[in-house]
mmCIF file of the N, C-alpha and C atoms, coordinates in Angstrom:
data_MODEL
# 
_entry.id   MODEL 
# 
loop_
_atom_site.group_PDB 
_atom_site.id 
_atom_site.type_symbol 
_atom_site.label_atom_id 
_atom_site.label_alt_id 
_atom_site.label_comp_id 
_atom_site.label_asym_id 
_atom_site.label_entity_id 
_atom_site.label_seq_id 
_atom_site.pdbx_PDB_ins_code 
_atom_site.Cartn_x 
_atom_site.Cartn_y 
_atom_site.Cartn_z 
_atom_site.occupancy 
_atom_site.B_iso_or_equiv 
_atom_site.pdbx_formal_charge 
_atom_site.auth_seq_id 
_atom_site.auth_comp_id 
_atom_site.auth_asym_id 
_atom_site.auth_atom_id 
_atom_site.pdbx_PDB_model_num 
ATOM 1   N N  . UNK A 1 1  ? 2.696   -7.461  7.633   1.00 0.00 ? 1  UNK A N  1 
ATOM 2   C CA . UNK A 1 1  ? 3.431   -8.707  7.749   1.00 0.00 ? 1  UNK A CA 1 
ATOM 3   C C  . UNK A 1 1  ? 4.662   -8.732  6.857   1.00 0.00 ? 1  UNK A C  1 
ATOM 4   N N  . UNK A 1 2  ? 4.478   -8.229  5.574   1.00 0.00 ? 2  UNK A N  1 
ATOM 5   C CA . UNK A 1 2  ? 5.647   -8.235  4.697   1.00 0.00 ? 2  UNK A CA 1 
ATOM 6   C C  . UNK A 1 2  ? 5.492   -7.205  3.586   1.00 0.00 ? 2  UNK A C  1 
ATOM 7   N N  . UNK A 1 3  ? 6.636   -6.736  3.111   1.00 0.00 ? 3  UNK A N  1 
ATOM 8   C CA . UNK A 1 3  ? 6.723   -5.873  1.944   1.00 0.00 ? 3  UNK A CA 1 
ATOM 9   C C  . UNK A 1 3  ? 7.833   -6.447  1.079   1.00 0.00 ? 3  UNK A C  1 
ATOM 10  N N  . UNK A 1 4  ? 7.487   -6.772  -0.182  1.00 0.00 ? 4  UNK A N  1 
ATOM 11  C CA . UNK A 1 4  ? 8.455   -7.384  -1.077  1.00 0.00 ? 4  UNK A CA 1 
ATOM 12  C C  . UNK A 1 4  ? 8.522   -6.576  -2.365  1.00 0.00 ? 4  UNK A C  1 
ATOM 13  N N  . UNK A 1 5  ? 9.721   -6.125  -2.719  1.00 0.00 ? 5  UNK A N  1 
ATOM 14  C CA . UNK A 1 5  ? 9.935   -5.404  -3.972  1.00 0.00 ? 5  UNK A CA 1 
ATOM 15  C C  . UNK A 1 5  ? 10.518  -6.362  -4.993  1.00 0.00 ? 5  UNK A C  1 
ATOM 16  N N  . UNK A 1 6  ? 9.944   -6.339  -6.200  1.00 0.00 ? 6  UNK A N  1 
ATOM 17  C CA . UNK A 1 6  ? 10.440  -7.173  -7.286  1.00 0.00 ? 6  UNK A CA 1 
ATOM 18  C C  . UNK A 1 6  ? 10.316  -6.394  -8.585  1.00 0.00 ? 6  UNK A C  1 
ATOM 19  N N  . UNK A 1 7  ? 10.700  -7.001  -9.686  1.00 0.00 ? 7  UNK A N  1 
ATOM 20  C CA . UNK A 1 7  ? 10.610  -6.338  -10.982 1.00 0.00 ? 7  UNK A CA 1 
ATOM 21  C C  . UNK A 1 7  ? 9.167   -6.033  -11.363 1.00 0.00 ? 7  UNK A C  1 
ATOM 22  N N  . UNK A 1 8  ? 8.207   -6.777  -10.821 1.00 0.00 ? 8  UNK A N  1 
ATOM 23  C CA . UNK A 1 8  ? 6.799   -6.553  -11.166 1.00 0.00 ? 8  UNK A CA 1 
ATOM 24  C C  . UNK A 1 8  ? 6.103   -5.554  -10.254 1.00 0.00 ? 8  UNK A C  1 
ATOM 25  N N  . UNK A 1 9  ? 6.772   -5.083  -9.195  1.00 0.00 ? 9  UNK A N  1 
ATOM 26  C CA . UNK A 1 9  ? 6.185   -4.086  -8.316  1.00 0.00 ? 9  UNK A CA 1 
ATOM 27  C C  . UNK A 1 9  ? 6.496   -4.331  -6.852  1.00 0.00 ? 9  UNK A C  1 
ATOM 28  N N  . UNK A 1 10 ? 5.785   -3.599  -6.002  1.00 0.00 ? 10 UNK A N  1 
ATOM 29  C CA . UNK A 1 10 ? 5.933   -3.744  -4.552  1.00 0.00 ? 10 UNK A CA 1 
ATOM 30  C C  . UNK A 1 10 ? 4.663   -4.393  -4.024  1.00 0.00 ? 10 UNK A C  1 
ATOM 31  N N  . UNK A 1 11 ? 4.816   -5.511  -3.325  1.00 0.00 ? 11 UNK A N  1 
ATOM 32  C CA . UNK A 1 11 ? 3.679   -6.254  -2.775  1.00 0.00 ? 11 UNK A CA 1 
ATOM 33  C C  . UNK A 1 11 ? 3.653   -6.093  -1.265  1.00 0.00 ? 11 UNK A C  1 
ATOM 34  N N  . UNK A 1 12 ? 2.501   -5.677  -0.765  1.00 0.00 ? 12 UNK A N  1 
ATOM 35  C CA . UNK A 1 12 ? 2.262   -5.529  0.676   1.00 0.00 ? 12 UNK A CA 1 
ATOM 36  C C  . UNK A 1 12 ? 1.327   -6.644  1.114   1.00 0.00 ? 12 UNK A C  1 
ATOM 37  N N  . UNK A 1 13 ? 1.623   -7.285  2.232   1.00 0.00 ? 13 UNK A N  1 
ATOM 38  C CA . UNK A 1 13 ? 0.736   -8.299  2.822   1.00 0.00 ? 13 UNK A CA 1 
ATOM 39  C C  . UNK A 1 13 ? 0.657   -8.039  4.319   1.00 0.00 ? 13 UNK A C  1 
ATOM 40  N N  . UNK A 1 14 ? -0.585  -8.102  4.847   1.00 0.00 ? 14 UNK A N  1 
ATOM 41  C CA . UNK A 1 14 ? -0.772  -7.919  6.276   1.00 0.00 ? 14 UNK A CA 1 
ATOM 42  C C  . UNK A 1 14 ? -2.018  -8.656  6.725   1.00 0.00 ? 14 UNK A C  1 
ATOM 43  N N  . UNK A 1 15 ? -2.147  -8.816  8.029   1.00 0.00 ? 15 UNK A N  1 
ATOM 44  C CA . UNK A 1 15 ? -3.277  -9.512  8.641   1.00 0.00 ? 15 UNK A CA 1 
ATOM 45  C C  . UNK A 1 15 ? -4.083  -8.507  9.449   1.00 0.00 ? 15 UNK A C  1 
ATOM 46  N N  . UNK A 1 16 ? -5.419  -8.560  9.276   1.00 0.00 ? 16 UNK A N  1 
ATOM 47  C CA . UNK A 1 16 ? -6.320  -7.665  10.006  1.00 0.00 ? 16 UNK A CA 1 
ATOM 48  C C  . UNK A 1 16 ? -7.701  -8.331  10.063  1.00 0.00 ? 16 UNK A C  1 
ATOM 49  N N  . UNK A 1 17 ? -8.585  -7.851  10.928  1.00 0.00 ? 17 UNK A N  1 
ATOM 50  C CA . UNK A 1 17 ? -9.945  -8.405  10.965  1.00 0.00 ? 17 UNK A CA 1 
ATOM 51  C C  . UNK A 1 17 ? -10.641 -8.262  9.604   1.00 0.00 ? 17 UNK A C  1 
ATOM 52  N N  . UNK A 1 18 ? -11.482 -9.217  9.263   1.00 0.00 ? 18 UNK A N  1 
ATOM 53  C CA . UNK A 1 18 ? -12.116 -9.255  7.944   1.00 0.00 ? 18 UNK A CA 1 
ATOM 54  C C  . UNK A 1 18 ? -13.000 -8.042  7.653   1.00 0.00 ? 18 UNK A C  1 
ATOM 55  N N  . UNK A 1 19 ? -13.508 -7.365  8.649   1.00 0.00 ? 19 UNK A N  1 
ATOM 56  C CA . UNK A 1 19 ? -14.400 -6.229  8.400   1.00 0.00 ? 19 UNK A CA 1 
ATOM 57  C C  . UNK A 1 19 ? -13.656 -4.899  8.247   1.00 0.00 ? 19 UNK A C  1 
ATOM 58  N N  . UNK A 1 20 ? -12.342 -4.905  8.270   1.00 0.00 ? 20 UNK A N  1 
ATOM 59  C CA . UNK A 1 20 ? -11.554 -3.681  8.122   1.00 0.00 ? 20 UNK A CA 1 
ATOM 60  C C  . UNK A 1 20 ? -11.386 -3.313  6.648   1.00 0.00 ? 20 UNK A C  1 
ATOM 61  N N  . UNK A 1 21 ? -11.208 -2.018  6.382   1.00 0.00 ? 21 UNK A N  1 
ATOM 62  C CA . UNK A 1 21 ? -10.928 -1.526  5.042   1.00 0.00 ? 21 UNK A CA 1 
ATOM 63  C C  . UNK A 1 21 ? -9.721  -0.590  5.111   1.00 0.00 ? 21 UNK A C  1 
ATOM 64  N N  . UNK A 1 22 ? -8.904  -0.652  4.067   1.00 0.00 ? 22 UNK A N  1 
ATOM 65  C CA . UNK A 1 22 ? -7.664  0.108   4.038   1.00 0.00 ? 22 UNK A CA 1 
ATOM 66  C C  . UNK A 1 22 ? -7.499  0.829   2.712   1.00 0.00 ? 22 UNK A C  1 
ATOM 67  N N  . UNK A 1 23 ? -6.646  1.844   2.710   1.00 0.00 ? 23 UNK A N  1 
ATOM 68  C CA . UNK A 1 23 ? -6.133  2.467   1.510   1.00 0.00 ? 23 UNK A CA 1 
ATOM 69  C C  . UNK A 1 23 ? -4.641  2.680   1.723   1.00 0.00 ? 23 UNK A C  1 
ATOM 70  N N  . UNK A 1 24 ? -3.935  2.801   0.622   1.00 0.00 ? 24 UNK A N  1 
ATOM 71  C CA . UNK A 1 24 ? -2.490  3.064   0.675   1.00 0.00 ? 24 UNK A CA 1 
ATOM 72  C C  . UNK A 1 24 ? -2.229  4.364   -0.060  1.00 0.00 ? 24 UNK A C  1 
ATOM 73  N N  . UNK A 1 25 ? -1.347  5.174   0.525   1.00 0.00 ? 25 UNK A N  1 
ATOM 74  C CA . UNK A 1 25 ? -0.910  6.370   -0.172  1.00 0.00 ? 25 UNK A CA 1 
ATOM 75  C C  . UNK A 1 25 ? 0.604   6.357   -0.252  1.00 0.00 ? 25 UNK A C  1 
ATOM 76  N N  . UNK A 1 26 ? 1.133   7.147   -1.189  1.00 0.00 ? 26 UNK A N  1 
ATOM 77  C CA . UNK A 1 26 ? 2.574   7.146   -1.424  1.00 0.00 ? 26 UNK A CA 1 
ATOM 78  C C  . UNK A 1 26 ? 3.066   8.561   -1.706  1.00 0.00 ? 26 UNK A C  1 
ATOM 79  N N  . UNK A 1 27 ? 4.364   8.726   -1.525  1.00 0.00 ? 27 UNK A N  1 
ATOM 80  C CA . UNK A 1 27 ? 5.046   9.964   -1.868  1.00 0.00 ? 27 UNK A CA 1 
ATOM 81  C C  . UNK A 1 27 ? 6.480   9.616   -2.259  1.00 0.00 ? 27 UNK A C  1 
ATOM 82  N N  . UNK A 1 28 ? 7.106   10.504  -3.009  1.00 0.00 ? 28 UNK A N  1 
ATOM 83  C CA . UNK A 1 28 ? 8.515   10.312  -3.346  1.00 0.00 ? 28 UNK A CA 1 
ATOM 84  C C  . UNK A 1 28 ? 9.422   11.216  -2.532  1.00 0.00 ? 28 UNK A C  1 
ATOM 85  N N  . UNK A 1 29 ? 8.814   12.040  -1.671  1.00 0.00 ? 29 UNK A N  1 
ATOM 86  C CA . UNK A 1 29 ? 9.605   12.969  -0.881  1.00 0.00 ? 29 UNK A CA 1 
ATOM 87  C C  . UNK A 1 29 ? 8.922   13.193  0.460   1.00 0.00 ? 29 UNK A C  1 
ATOM 88  N N  . UNK A 1 30 ? 9.681   13.137  1.531   1.00 0.00 ? 30 UNK A N  1 
ATOM 89  C CA . UNK A 1 30 ? 9.105   13.354  2.859   1.00 0.00 ? 30 UNK A CA 1 
ATOM 90  C C  . UNK A 1 30 ? 9.212   14.798  3.323   1.00 0.00 ? 30 UNK A C  1 
ATOM 91  N N  . UNK A 1 31 ? 10.036  15.605  2.652   1.00 0.00 ? 31 UNK A N  1 
ATOM 92  C CA . UNK A 1 31 ? 10.160  17.019  3.025   1.00 0.00 ? 31 UNK A CA 1 
ATOM 93  C C  . UNK A 1 31 ? 10.220  17.842  1.743   1.00 0.00 ? 31 UNK A C  1 
ATOM 94  N N  . UNK A 1 32 ? 9.225   18.584  1.382   1.00 0.00 ? 32 UNK A N  1 
ATOM 95  C CA . UNK A 1 32 ? 7.894   18.579  1.985   1.00 0.00 ? 32 UNK A CA 1 
ATOM 96  C C  . UNK A 1 32 ? 7.119   17.362  1.492   1.00 0.00 ? 32 UNK A C  1 
ATOM 97  N N  . UNK A 1 33 ? 6.276   16.827  2.331   1.00 0.00 ? 33 UNK A N  1 
ATOM 98  C CA . UNK A 1 33 ? 5.511   15.633  1.972   1.00 0.00 ? 33 UNK A CA 1 
ATOM 99  C C  . UNK A 1 33 ? 4.314   16.015  1.102   1.00 0.00 ? 33 UNK A C  1 
ATOM 100 N N  . UNK A 1 34 ? 4.092   15.230  0.084   1.00 0.00 ? 34 UNK A N  1 
ATOM 101 C CA . UNK A 1 34 ? 2.944   15.416  -0.807  1.00 0.00 ? 34 UNK A CA 1 
ATOM 102 C C  . UNK A 1 34 ? 2.374   14.031  -1.120  1.00 0.00 ? 34 UNK A C  1 
ATOM 103 N N  . UNK A 1 35 ? 1.409   13.598  -0.326  1.00 0.00 ? 35 UNK A N  1 
ATOM 104 C CA . UNK A 1 35 ? 0.862   12.249  -0.450  1.00 0.00 ? 35 UNK A CA 1 
ATOM 105 C C  . UNK A 1 35 ? -0.049  12.123  -1.663  1.00 0.00 ? 35 UNK A C  1 
ATOM 106 N N  . UNK A 1 36 ? 0.003   10.943  -2.296  1.00 0.00 ? 36 UNK A N  1 
ATOM 107 C CA . UNK A 1 36 ? -0.875  10.573  -3.412  1.00 0.00 ? 36 UNK A CA 1 
ATOM 108 C C  . UNK A 1 36 ? -1.608  9.304   -3.000  1.00 0.00 ? 36 UNK A C  1 
ATOM 109 N N  . UNK A 1 37 ? -2.927  9.326   -3.105  1.00 0.00 ? 37 UNK A N  1 
ATOM 110 C CA . UNK A 1 37 ? -3.740  8.211   -2.636  1.00 0.00 ? 37 UNK A CA 1 
ATOM 111 C C  . UNK A 1 37 ? -4.062  7.255   -3.781  1.00 0.00 ? 37 UNK A C  1 
ATOM 112 N N  . UNK A 1 38 ? -3.799  5.966   -3.579  1.00 0.00 ? 38 UNK A N  1 
ATOM 113 C CA . UNK A 1 38 ? -4.296  4.970   -4.519  1.00 0.00 ? 38 UNK A CA 1 
ATOM 114 C C  . UNK A 1 38 ? -5.814  4.928   -4.344  1.00 0.00 ? 38 UNK A C  1 
ATOM 115 N N  . UNK A 1 39 ? -6.597  4.952   -5.420  1.00 0.00 ? 39 UNK A N  1 
ATOM 116 C CA . UNK A 1 39 ? -8.047  5.089   -5.288  1.00 0.00 ? 39 UNK A CA 1 
ATOM 117 C C  . UNK A 1 39 ? -8.773  3.857   -4.761  1.00 0.00 ? 39 UNK A C  1 
ATOM 118 N N  . UNK A 1 40 ? -8.169  2.698   -4.883  1.00 0.00 ? 40 UNK A N  1 
ATOM 119 C CA . UNK A 1 40 ? -8.895  1.487   -4.492  1.00 0.00 ? 40 UNK A CA 1 
ATOM 120 C C  . UNK A 1 40 ? -8.920  1.284   -2.976  1.00 0.00 ? 40 UNK A C  1 
ATOM 121 N N  . UNK A 1 41 ? -10.091 0.862   -2.489  1.00 0.00 ? 41 UNK A N  1 
ATOM 122 C CA . UNK A 1 41 ? -10.252 0.468   -1.090  1.00 0.00 ? 41 UNK A CA 1 
ATOM 123 C C  . UNK A 1 41 ? -9.925  -1.016  -1.012  1.00 0.00 ? 41 UNK A C  1 
ATOM 124 N N  . UNK A 1 42 ? -9.092  -1.374  -0.052  1.00 0.00 ? 42 UNK A N  1 
ATOM 125 C CA . UNK A 1 42 ? -8.630  -2.755  0.090   1.00 0.00 ? 42 UNK A CA 1 
ATOM 126 C C  . UNK A 1 42 ? -9.433  -3.424  1.193   1.00 0.00 ? 42 UNK A C  1 
ATOM 127 N N  . UNK A 1 43 ? -10.079 -4.527  0.848   1.00 0.00 ? 43 UNK A N  1 
ATOM 128 C CA . UNK A 1 43 ? -10.762 -5.342  1.843   1.00 0.00 ? 43 UNK A CA 1 
ATOM 129 C C  . UNK A 1 43 ? -10.516 -6.803  1.504   1.00 0.00 ? 43 UNK A C  1 
ATOM 130 N N  . UNK A 1 44 ? -10.914 -7.683  2.400   1.00 0.00 ? 44 UNK A N  1 
ATOM 131 C CA . UNK A 1 44 ? -10.649 -9.098  2.188   1.00 0.00 ? 44 UNK A CA 1 
ATOM 132 C C  . UNK A 1 44 ? -11.700 -9.936  2.908   1.00 0.00 ? 44 UNK A C  1 
ATOM 133 N N  . UNK A 1 45 ? -12.152 -11.040 2.285   1.00 0.00 ? 45 UNK A N  1 
ATOM 134 C CA . UNK A 1 45 ? -13.087 -11.940 2.962   1.00 0.00 ? 45 UNK A CA 1 
ATOM 135 C C  . UNK A 1 45 ? -12.394 -12.792 4.030   1.00 0.00 ? 45 UNK A C  1 
ATOM 136 N N  . UNK A 1 46 ? -11.067 -12.763 4.045   1.00 0.00 ? 46 UNK A N  1 
ATOM 137 C CA . UNK A 1 46 ? -10.302 -13.469 5.079   1.00 0.00 ? 46 UNK A CA 1 
ATOM 138 C C  . UNK A 1 46 ? -9.515  -12.430 5.869   1.00 0.00 ? 46 UNK A C  1 
ATOM 139 N N  . UNK A 1 47 ? -8.689  -12.873 6.765   1.00 0.00 ? 47 UNK A N  1 
ATOM 140 C CA . UNK A 1 47 ? -7.866  -11.940 7.545   1.00 0.00 ? 47 UNK A CA 1 
ATOM 141 C C  . UNK A 1 47 ? -6.569  -11.563 6.824   1.00 0.00 ? 47 UNK A C  1 
ATOM 142 N N  . UNK A 1 48 ? -6.362  -12.111 5.623   1.00 0.00 ? 48 UNK A N  1 
ATOM 143 C CA . UNK A 1 48 ? -5.147  -11.850 4.847   1.00 0.00 ? 48 UNK A CA 1 
ATOM 144 C C  . UNK A 1 48 ? -5.420  -10.767 3.813   1.00 0.00 ? 48 UNK A C  1 
ATOM 145 N N  . UNK A 1 49 ? -4.715  -9.643  3.925   1.00 0.00 ? 49 UNK A N  1 
ATOM 146 C CA . UNK A 1 49 ? -4.869  -8.526  3.016   1.00 0.00 ? 49 UNK A CA 1 
ATOM 147 C C  . UNK A 1 49 ? -3.612  -8.402  2.163   1.00 0.00 ? 49 UNK A C  1 
ATOM 148 N N  . UNK A 1 50 ? -3.789  -7.855  0.943   1.00 0.00 ? 50 UNK A N  1 
ATOM 149 C CA . UNK A 1 50 ? -2.619  -7.612  0.102   1.00 0.00 ? 50 UNK A CA 1 
ATOM 150 C C  . UNK A 1 50 ? -2.917  -6.495  -0.890  1.00 0.00 ? 50 UNK A C  1 
ATOM 151 N N  . UNK A 1 51 ? -1.836  -5.896  -1.370  1.00 0.00 ? 51 UNK A N  1 
ATOM 152 C CA . UNK A 1 51 ? -1.903  -4.826  -2.360  1.00 0.00 ? 51 UNK A CA 1 
ATOM 153 C C  . UNK A 1 51 ? -0.600  -4.841  -3.140  1.00 0.00 ? 51 UNK A C  1 
ATOM 154 N N  . UNK A 1 52 ? -0.682  -4.579  -4.454  1.00 0.00 ? 52 UNK A N  1 
ATOM 155 C CA . UNK A 1 52 ? 0.521   -4.525  -5.291  1.00 0.00 ? 52 UNK A CA 1 
ATOM 156 C C  . UNK A 1 52 ? 0.570   -3.182  -6.003  1.00 0.00 ? 52 UNK A C  1 
ATOM 157 N N  . UNK A 1 53 ? 1.679   -2.475  -5.845  1.00 0.00 ? 53 UNK A N  1 
ATOM 158 C CA . UNK A 1 53 ? 1.942   -1.254  -6.586  1.00 0.00 ? 53 UNK A CA 1 
ATOM 159 C C  . UNK A 1 53 ? 2.787   -1.651  -7.792  1.00 0.00 ? 53 UNK A C  1 
ATOM 160 N N  . UNK A 1 54 ? 2.195   -1.578  -8.971  1.00 0.00 ? 54 UNK A N  1 
ATOM 161 C CA . UNK A 1 54 ? 2.902   -2.002  -10.190 1.00 0.00 ? 54 UNK A CA 1 
ATOM 162 C C  . UNK A 1 54 ? 3.542   -0.846  -10.940 1.00 0.00 ? 54 UNK A C  1 
ATOM 163 N N  . UNK A 1 55 ? 3.539   0.343   -10.368 1.00 0.00 ? 55 UNK A N  1 
ATOM 164 C CA . UNK A 1 55 ? 4.168   1.493   -11.013 1.00 0.00 ? 55 UNK A CA 1 
ATOM 165 C C  . UNK A 1 55 ? 5.679   1.418   -10.790 1.00 0.00 ? 55 UNK A C  1 
ATOM 166 N N  . UNK A 1 56 ? 6.330   0.539   -11.513 1.00 0.00 ? 56 UNK A N  1 
ATOM 167 C CA . UNK A 1 56 ? 7.749   0.249   -11.274 1.00 0.00 ? 56 UNK A CA 1 
ATOM 168 C C  . UNK A 1 56 ? 8.729   1.350   -11.639 1.00 0.00 ? 56 UNK A C  1 
ATOM 169 N N  . UNK A 1 57 ? 8.417   2.318   -12.533 1.00 0.00 ? 57 UNK A N  1 
ATOM 170 C CA . UNK A 1 57 ? 9.428   3.363   -12.766 1.00 0.00 ? 57 UNK A CA 1 
ATOM 171 C C  . UNK A 1 57 ? 9.792   4.132   -11.491 1.00 0.00 ? 57 UNK A C  1 
ATOM 172 N N  . UNK A 1 58 ? 8.857   4.240   -10.561 1.00 0.00 ? 58 UNK A N  1 
ATOM 173 C CA . UNK A 1 58 ? 9.133   4.944   -9.299  1.00 0.00 ? 58 UNK A CA 1 
ATOM 174 C C  . UNK A 1 58 ? 9.375   3.973   -8.148  1.00 0.00 ? 58 UNK A C  1 
ATOM 175 N N  . UNK A 1 59 ? 9.575   2.716   -8.469  1.00 0.00 ? 59 UNK A N  1 
ATOM 176 C CA . UNK A 1 59 ? 9.634   1.643   -7.472  1.00 0.00 ? 59 UNK A CA 1 
ATOM 177 C C  . UNK A 1 59 ? 10.560  1.936   -6.300  1.00 0.00 ? 59 UNK A C  1 
ATOM 178 N N  . UNK A 1 60 ? 11.759  2.419   -6.542  1.00 0.00 ? 60 UNK A N  1 
ATOM 179 C CA . UNK A 1 60 ? 12.734  2.565   -5.458  1.00 0.00 ? 60 UNK A CA 1 
ATOM 180 C C  . UNK A 1 60 ? 12.717  3.955   -4.842  1.00 0.00 ? 60 UNK A C  1 
ATOM 181 N N  . UNK A 1 61 ? 11.809  4.815   -5.280  1.00 0.00 ? 61 UNK A N  1 
ATOM 182 C CA . UNK A 1 61 ? 11.784  6.182   -4.785  1.00 0.00 ? 61 UNK A CA 1 
ATOM 183 C C  . UNK A 1 61 ? 10.542  6.486   -3.954  1.00 0.00 ? 61 UNK A C  1 
ATOM 184 N N  . UNK A 1 62 ? 9.802   5.485   -3.527  1.00 0.00 ? 62 UNK A N  1 
ATOM 185 C CA . UNK A 1 62 ? 8.525   5.728   -2.863  1.00 0.00 ? 62 UNK A CA 1 
ATOM 186 C C  . UNK A 1 62 ? 8.555   5.424   -1.377  1.00 0.00 ? 62 UNK A C  1 
ATOM 187 N N  . UNK A 1 63 ? 7.802   6.240   -0.641  1.00 0.00 ? 63 UNK A N  1 
ATOM 188 C CA . UNK A 1 63 ? 7.478   5.986   0.752   1.00 0.00 ? 63 UNK A CA 1 
ATOM 189 C C  . UNK A 1 63 ? 5.977   5.695   0.776   1.00 0.00 ? 63 UNK A C  1 
ATOM 190 N N  . UNK A 1 64 ? 5.559   4.750   1.594   1.00 0.00 ? 64 UNK A N  1 
ATOM 191 C CA . UNK A 1 64 ? 4.159   4.333   1.623   1.00 0.00 ? 64 UNK A CA 1 
ATOM 192 C C  . UNK A 1 64 ? 3.568   4.534   3.021   1.00 0.00 ? 64 UNK A C  1 
ATOM 193 N N  . UNK A 1 65 ? 2.243   4.685   3.043   1.00 0.00 ? 65 UNK A N  1 
ATOM 194 C CA . UNK A 1 65 ? 1.522   4.751   4.307   1.00 0.00 ? 65 UNK A CA 1 
ATOM 195 C C  . UNK A 1 65 ? 0.246   3.930   4.147   1.00 0.00 ? 65 UNK A C  1 
ATOM 196 N N  . UNK A 1 66 ? 0.047   2.996   5.055   1.00 0.00 ? 66 UNK A N  1 
ATOM 197 C CA . UNK A 1 66 ? -1.163  2.169   5.091   1.00 0.00 ? 66 UNK A CA 1 
ATOM 198 C C  . UNK A 1 66 ? -2.173  2.863   6.005   1.00 0.00 ? 66 UNK A C  1 
ATOM 199 N N  . UNK A 1 67 ? -3.383  3.098   5.474   1.00 0.00 ? 67 UNK A N  1 
ATOM 200 C CA . UNK A 1 67 ? -4.400  3.846   6.215   1.00 0.00 ? 67 UNK A CA 1 
ATOM 201 C C  . UNK A 1 67 ? -5.579  2.924   6.528   1.00 0.00 ? 67 UNK A C  1 
ATOM 202 N N  . UNK A 1 68 ? -5.927  2.826   7.792   1.00 0.00 ? 68 UNK A N  1 
ATOM 203 C CA . UNK A 1 68 ? -7.134  2.112   8.219   1.00 0.00 ? 68 UNK A CA 1 
ATOM 204 C C  . UNK A 1 68 ? -8.301  3.071   8.078   1.00 0.00 ? 68 UNK A C  1 
ATOM 205 N N  . UNK A 1 69 ? -9.293  2.697   7.275   1.00 0.00 ? 69 UNK A N  1 
ATOM 206 C CA . UNK A 1 69 ? -10.446 3.574   7.057   1.00 0.00 ? 69 UNK A CA 1 
ATOM 207 C C  . UNK A 1 69 ? -11.441 3.456   8.214   1.00 0.00 ? 69 UNK A C  1 
ATOM 208 N N  . UNK A 1 70 ? -12.154 4.556   8.480   1.00 0.00 ? 70 UNK A N  1 
ATOM 209 C CA . UNK A 1 70 ? -13.136 4.522   9.588   1.00 0.00 ? 70 UNK A CA 1 
ATOM 210 C C  . UNK A 1 70 ? -14.356 3.675   9.247   1.00 0.00 ? 70 UNK A C  1 
# 
C-alpha cells in the first residue's frame, strides 16, 4: 500500500489476509544481487501489515523484496 522513507527509517505498509506471514529482504546492489534477510516474520491480527527498517545509514541505497511465506 505504501512505502515511506524518513529520518527514522523506511516504513512499509500493506494489506493482506490475517493468516498470511511475510519476510522482507534487502540488497544494496542488483548486479550481482546479494540478498540479506531480515530475521523477523511479519504477521498481523488484522489485515494491516507493517515493517520498519531503521538501519538509516544505508537508507537510500537499498532495494527491498517482500516475501510471502508458505
